[in-house]
C-alpha positions in Angstrom: 0.0 0.0 0.0 1.3 3.5 -0.9 0.8 6.2 1.7 1.9 9.3 -0.3 1.1 13.0 -0.5 -0.2 12.6 -4.1 -3.7 13.9 -4.8 -6.3 11.2 -4.7 -7.0 9.5 -8.0 -10.5 8.6 -9.2 -10.2 5.3 -7.4 -8.9 6.7 -4.2 -10.8 8.2 -1.2 -9.1 11.0 0.7 -9.6 11.3 4.4 -7.9 10.5 7.7 -7.8 7.0 9.1 -10.4 6.4 11.7 -8.9 4.5 14.7 -12.4 3.7 15.9 -13.2 1.7 12.8 -14.2 -1.8 13.9 -12.2 -4.9 12.9 -15.4 -7.0 12.8 -18.1 -7.1 10.1 -20.6 -4.4 10.4 -21.8 -1.1 8.7 -18.3 0.4 8.8 -16.5 -2.8 7.8 -18.3 -3.5 4.7 -20.0 -6.8 4.2 -22.4 -7.9 1.5 -25.4 -6.9 3.4 -24.4 -3.4 4.5 -21.6 -2.1 2.3 -22.9 -0.1 -0.7 -20.0 -1.4 -2.8 -21.3 -4.9 -2.4 -24.2 -6.7 -4.2 -27.7 -6.5 -2.8 -29.4 -9.8 -2.0 -32.9 -10.5 -3.1 -34.3 -13.7 -1.5 -36.9 -14.1 -4.1 -34.3 -14.6 -6.9 -31.7 -16.4 -4.8 -30.3 -19.8 -6.0 -31.1 -22.3 -3.2 -28.1 -24.3 -4.2 -25.7 -21.4 -3.9 -23.8 -21.6 -0.6 -23.3 -17.8 -0.6 -26.1 -16.2 -2.6 -24.8 -12.7 -1.9 -21.8 -13.4 -4.0 -19.8 -10.3 -3.0 -19.6 -7.6 -5.7 -21.2 -8.6 -9.0 -18.7 -10.0 -11.5 -18.2 -8.0 -14.7 -18.0 -10.5 -17.6 -16.3 -10.3 -20.9 -18.3 -13.2 -22.4 -19.7 -16.6 -21.6 -17.3 -18.8 -19.6 -17.0 -21.3 -22.4 -15.9 -18.8 -25.1 -14.0 -15.6 -24.3 -14.1 -16.4 -20.6 -15.1 -14.3 -17.6 -13.1 -11.9 -15.4 -13.7 -9.6 -12.6 -13.4 -5.9 -13.3 -12.5 -3.8 -10.3 -12.4 -0.6 -12.3 -16.0 -1.1 -13.5 -17.3 -2.0 -10.1 -15.7 1.2 -8.6 -17.4 3.4 -11.2 -20.7 1.6 -11.0 -20.9 2.0 -7.2 -19.4 5.5 -6.9 -22.7 7.4 -6.9 -24.3 5.0 -4.4 -21.4 5.2 -2.0 -20.8 9.0 -2.3 -24.4 9.9 -1.7 -25.2 7.4 1.1 -26.0 8.6 4.6 -23.5 8.1 7.4 -23.3 4.4 8.2 -22.8 5.2 11.9 -25.4 7.9 12.8 -27.5 8.3 9.6 -26.5 11.9 9.0 -27.0 13.2 5.5 -24.0 13.3 3.1 -24.5 17.1 3.0 -23.2 17.3 6.6 -19.9 15.5 5.6 -16.6 17.1 4.7 -13.6 15.3 3.3 -15.3 12.0 3.9 -15.8 12.7 7.6 -19.3 12.9 9.0 -20.1 16.4 10.3 -22.3 15.0 13.1 -20.5 12.0 14.6 -17.0 12.4 13.1 -17.0 8.9 11.7 -15.0 8.3 8.4 -17.4 7.8 5.5 -16.8 4.8 3.2 -14.7 5.5 0.1 -15.2 3.8 -3.2 -12.3 1.4 -2.9 -12.5 0.7 0.9 -13.9 -2.8 0.6 -14.6 -4.9 -2.5 -15.4 -8.6 -2.8 -15.4 -10.9 -5.8 -16.4 -14.5 -6.4 -15.8 -16.1 -9.8 -16.6 -19.8 -10.1 -14.6 -21.7 -7.5 -12.3 -18.7 -6.7 -12.8 -15.6 -4.6 -11.0 -12.4 -3.7 -11.5 -9.6 -1.1 -9.6 -6.3 -0.7 -10.0 -4.0 2.2 -8.5 -0.6 3.1 -7.6 -1.8 6.6 -8.0 0.2 9.8 -5.3 2.9 9.6 -4.7 3.8 5.9 -6.2 6.8 4.2 -7.0 4.7 1.1 -6.8 1.3 -0.4 -3.9 0.9 -2.9 -4.1 -2.9 -3.2 -5.9 -4.5 -6.2 -7.1 -8.0 -7.1 -8.4 -9.7 -10.2 -9.8 -13.1 -11.2 -10.5 -14.8 -14.5 -11.6 -18.2 -15.9 -12.1 -19.8 -19.3 -13.0 -23.3 -20.5 -10.5 -25.1 -22.7 -10.4 -28.6 -24.1 -7.9 -29.5 -21.4 -10.0 -28.2 -18.6 -11.0 -24.9 -17.0 -8.2 -22.3 -16.6 -8.3 -20.1 -13.5 -6.1 -17.0 -13.2 -5.7 -14.7 -10.2 -3.6 -11.7 -9.4 -3.0 -9.6 -6.3 -0.9 -6.4 -6.4 0.1 -3.9 -3.8 1.1 -0.3 -4.6 4.6 0.5 -3.5 5.0 2.9 -0.6 7.8 5.1 -2.0 5.9 5.9 -5.2 2.9 8.1 -6.0 -0.3 6.6 -7.6 0.3 3.1 -6.2 -3.4 2.4 -6.5 -3.2 2.9 -10.3 -0.2 0.7 -10.7 -1.6 -2.2 -8.7 -5.0 -2.0 -10.5 -3.3 -1.8 -13.9 -1.0 -4.7 -13.2 -3.6 -7.1 -11.7 -6.1 -6.5 -14.4 -3.6 -6.7 -17.2 -2.3 -10.1 -16.0 -5.8 -11.7 -16.1 -6.9 -10.0 -19.3 -3.8 -11.2 -21.3 -4.2 -14.8 -20.2 -7.8 -14.9 -21.3 -7.0 -13.1 -24.5 -4.1 -15.5 -25.5 -6.3 -18.6 -24.9 -9.2 -17.0 -26.9 -6.9 -16.0 -29.8 -4.5 -18.9 -29.9 -6.3 -21.9 -28.4 -4.8 -24.0 -25.6 -1.5 -22.8 -24.1 0.8 -24.3 -21.6 0.7 -22.9 -18.0 4.3 -21.8 -18.4 3.4 -19.7 -21.4 0.3 -18.2 -19.8 2.2 -17.4 -16.6 4.9 -15.6 -18.5 2.4 -13.7 -20.6 0.5 -12.6 -17.5 3.6 -11.4 -15.6 4.8 -9.6 -18.7 1.5 -7.8 -19.3 1.5 -6.8 -15.6 5.0 -5.4 -15.9 4.2 -3.4 -19.1 0.9 -2.1 -17.7 2.7 -0.7 -14.6 5.6 0.7 -16.6 3.2 2.4 -19.1 1.7 4.6 -16.4 4.8 6.8 -16.4 3.3 8.5 -19.5 0.5 10.0 -17.4 2.6 11.5 -14.6 5.9 12.7 -13.3 8.6 10.6 -15.0 10.9 11.3 -12.1 8.4 9.6 -9.7 6.8 6.7 -11.6 4.1 4.5 -10.1 5.2 1.1 -8.8 3.6 -2.1 -7.5 4.3 -5.6 -6.2 2.8 -8.5 -8.2 1.6 -12.0 -7.7 -0.1 -14.2 -10.3 -1.4 -17.7 -10.5 -2.6 -19.7 -13.5 -4.2 -23.1 -12.8 -5.6 -26.0 -14.8 -6.2 -29.7 -14.1 -4.8 -29.7 -10.6 -1.6 -27.9 -11.6 -0.5 -24.3 -11.2 2.3 -21.9 -12.2 2.7 -19.0 -9.8 4.8 -15.9 -10.3 5.7 -12.9 -8.2 7.7 -9.7 -8.0 8.1 -7.9 -4.7 6.9 -8.9 -1.2 3.3 -9.9 -1.9 3.1 -13.6 -1.2 1.7 -16.9 -2.5 0.9 -19.7 0.0 -0.4 -23.2 -0.4 -3.0 -23.9 2.3 -4.3 -27.5 2.9 -5.6 -29.6 5.7 -3.1 -32.4 5.3 -0.2 -30.7 6.9 1.5 -29.6 3.6 0.7 -25.8 4.0 3.7 -23.8 3.0 4.9 -20.5 1.7 5.6 -20.9 -2.1 7.1 -17.5 -3.0 10.2 -15.7 -1.8 10.1 -12.0 -1.0 12.1 -9.6 -3.1 13.1 -7.6 -0.1 16.1 -6.5 1.9 15.2 -8.9 4.7 15.2 -12.0 2.5 18.4 -11.0 0.7 20.2 -10.4 4.0 18.9 -13.7 5.4 19.9 -15.6 2.3 23.4 -14.2 2.4 23.7 -15.4 6.0 24.4 -11.9 7.4 21.4 -12.2 9.8 19.0 -14.9 10.7 15.6 -14.6 9.0 14.0 -13.5 12.3 16.7 -10.8 12.9 16.4 -9.5 9.3 12.6 -9.3 9.5 12.8 -7.4 12.8 15.1 -4.7 11.2 13.5 -1.4 10.2 14.8 -2.0 6.6 13.0 -5.4 6.3 10.4 -4.2 3.9 12.7 -2.3 1.5 12.0 -3.9 -1.9 14.7 -5.1 -4.2 12.3 -5.9 -7.1 9.0 -4.3 -8.2 7.0 -3.5 -11.3 7.1 0.0 -12.8 8.9 2.2 -15.3 12.0 2.3 -13.0 11.9 -1.4 -12.1 15.1 -3.4 -12.1 15.7 -5.4 -15.3 15.4 -9.2 -15.4 12.9 -11.9 -15.1 10.2 -12.6 -12.5 10.5 -15.7 -10.3 8.0 -18.4 -10.7 7.2 -21.9 -9.6 5.4 -24.9 -10.9 3.2 -26.6 -8.3 1.0 -29.6 -8.2 -0.1 -30.8 -4.8 -0.8 -34.3 -3.6 -4.2 -33.4 -2.0 -6.8 -30.7 -2.4 -6.3 -27.2 -1.0 -6.2 -23.6 -2.0 -3.6 -21.2 -3.4 -3.6 -17.9 -1.4 -2.3 -14.8 -3.1 -2.0 -11.9 -0.6 -0.6 -8.5 0.1 1.7 -7.9 3.1 -1.4 -6.5 5.0 -2.3 -10.1 5.5 1.0 -11.9 6.1 2.5 -9.2 8.3 -0.2 -10.3 10.8 -0.2 -14.0 10.0 3.0 -15.1 8.3 2.8 -18.8 9.2 1.2 -21.0 6.6 -0.3 -23.4 9.1 -1.9 -20.5 11.0 -3.4 -19.2 7.7 -4.7 -22.6 6.9 -6.3 -22.8 10.4 -8.3 -19.7 9.6 -9.9 -21.6 6.7 -10.9 -24.5 8.9 -13.3 -22.4 11.1 -16.5 -24.3 10.2 -17.6 -22.4 7.1 -17.4 -25.4 4.8 -15.3 -26.3 1.8 -17.7 -24.6 -0.6 -17.5 -21.2 1.0 -14.4 -19.8 -0.6 -15.6 -16.3 -0.3 -16.3 -16.8 3.4 -12.7 -18.0 3.7 -11.4 -15.0 1.9 -13.4 -12.7 4.2 -12.1 -14.6 7.2 -8.5 -14.1 6.3 -9.0 -10.4 5.9 -11.0 -10.2 9.2 -8.2 -12.0 11.0 -5.6 -9.4 9.8 -8.0 -6.6 10.8 -8.6 -8.2 14.2 -4.8 -8.2 14.8 -4.5 -4.5 14.1 -5.2 -4.1 10.4 -2.6 -1.3 10.0 -2.2 -1.9 6.2 -4.4 -2.6 3.2 -5.4 -6.3 3.3 -6.1 -8.3 0.1 -6.5 -12.0 -0.6 -7.3 -14.2 -3.6 -8.1 -17.9 -3.1 -7.9 -20.4 -5.9 -8.8 -24.0 -5.1 -6.5 -26.7 -6.5 -7.3 -30.4 -6.7 -4.8 -32.9 -8.2 -7.7 -35.3 -9.0 -8.8 -32.8 -11.7 -5.7 -33.4 -13.9 -6.0 -35.1 -17.3 -3.5 -37.2 -19.2 -0.9 -37.0 -16.5 -1.1 -33.2 -15.8 0.9 -30.3 -17.2 4.3 -31.8 -16.8 6.0 -35.0 -15.8 6.8 -35.7 -12.2 10.4 -35.2 -11.1 12.6 -38.1 -10.1 11.4 -39.5 -6.8 7.8 -38.5 -7.4 8.0 -34.8 -6.5 6.1 -32.4 -8.7 7.0 -29.0 -7.2 9.9 -27.4 -9.2 10.9 -24.9 -6.7 11.7 -21.4 -7.9 12.3 -21.0 -11.7 12.6 -17.8 -13.8 10.2 -16.5 -16.4 10.7 -13.5 -18.8 8.8 -10.3 -18.2 9.3 -9.3 -21.8 6.9 -11.4 -23.9 6.7 -11.3 -27.7 3.2 -9.9 -28.1 3.4 -7.3 -25.3 4.5 -3.7 -25.9 8.1 -3.2 -25.0 9.3 -0.2 -23.2 12.4 1.6 -24.4 15.3 0.8 -22.1 18.0 2.6 -24.2 18.1 5.6 -22.0 18.1 3.4 -18.9 21.0 1.2 -19.9 23.7 3.9 -19.1 22.2 4.8 -15.8 22.9 3.3 -12.4 20.5 0.5 -11.3 17.4 1.9 -9.5 17.6 2.3 -5.8 15.6 -0.1 -3.7 12.0 0.9 -3.0 10.7 1.4 0.5 7.8 -1.0 0.8 6.5 0.5 4.1 4.5 3.7 4.6 
């Protein structure tokens, strides 16, 4: 999340953080029943077989799931709900919006909701939730989901991005990157037919990088927007995940195999890997969250890291911003949040529970999660790749290019003679 002095963009909400904001669901938290940015629920038209008929925010579709696929559209949701949110009465005392100033109620002093404070998505078996948190002025995280049917099975794609703290317009960078990742994966499948997960992951990461870098054209070139990035593409019980920065990807399962799959591009991780400090010492240092990799016009050159993953038993991939893992870094603890009695089918409830757990622990940053179920029994014809010797099917970290052949390439000629970019401060 970026806490900057930049003027609020159309997707931002200005205003001071409200320390009285509750960490539990309610009018000021934003759930599907009381948040004007969420869908309204009509019992008369509800599907009795739907475990969660509210469905979060309505999904914006680019076509039937079997042809061009479907994807969430955070930008469209924000625009569609803007008037409803900005003209609503105070959720705390009911005072008219006319009594509010700078998103603060003139009668009770409560902070009024902003457009991007809390948004939820559910798309097929996947779900995502993003929340401003309890102490930030605005939400600069973003999330996106997509799915499309192919002859080899349904492809699911997800992305979570977190605007970088030392750059302006982090909300724009995270939104551009997350939505570009999902859009290009669906577009490639629609235009070219079946693609390998390796190819799709590389295309998604490359599109996210280009989208974030391209924002420099609309602002100060000396202070370009920047964002972290996570992406996951799954099919038939297999996944390829990719990441840049310190947003994370976890595997969460009930069989004891829960684990952190990504490795932070941060000062703390590099110092720990070099043996200068223990990981605990490095993460306790004030420089821990300084980023060594990010997406943006001034990002370091080189590929993103990725990982092929196929589990032995069902579970979910968790993509999350540091507003989640700063509070709950342990994979087993994260998995335990999912085992709280909501049921396997309630993936949106699980996503909400993870965000609520971070808020209950203090919620000092934007908190965003995307959950994508993965079941090895769904694989066809042996899966996406052959097992490794000894039966293991997790490659560990590999590298994928961020410069793909059908994505616009930025001009790096002027950059090649300059010193490498300084590390970005990932804290606010």
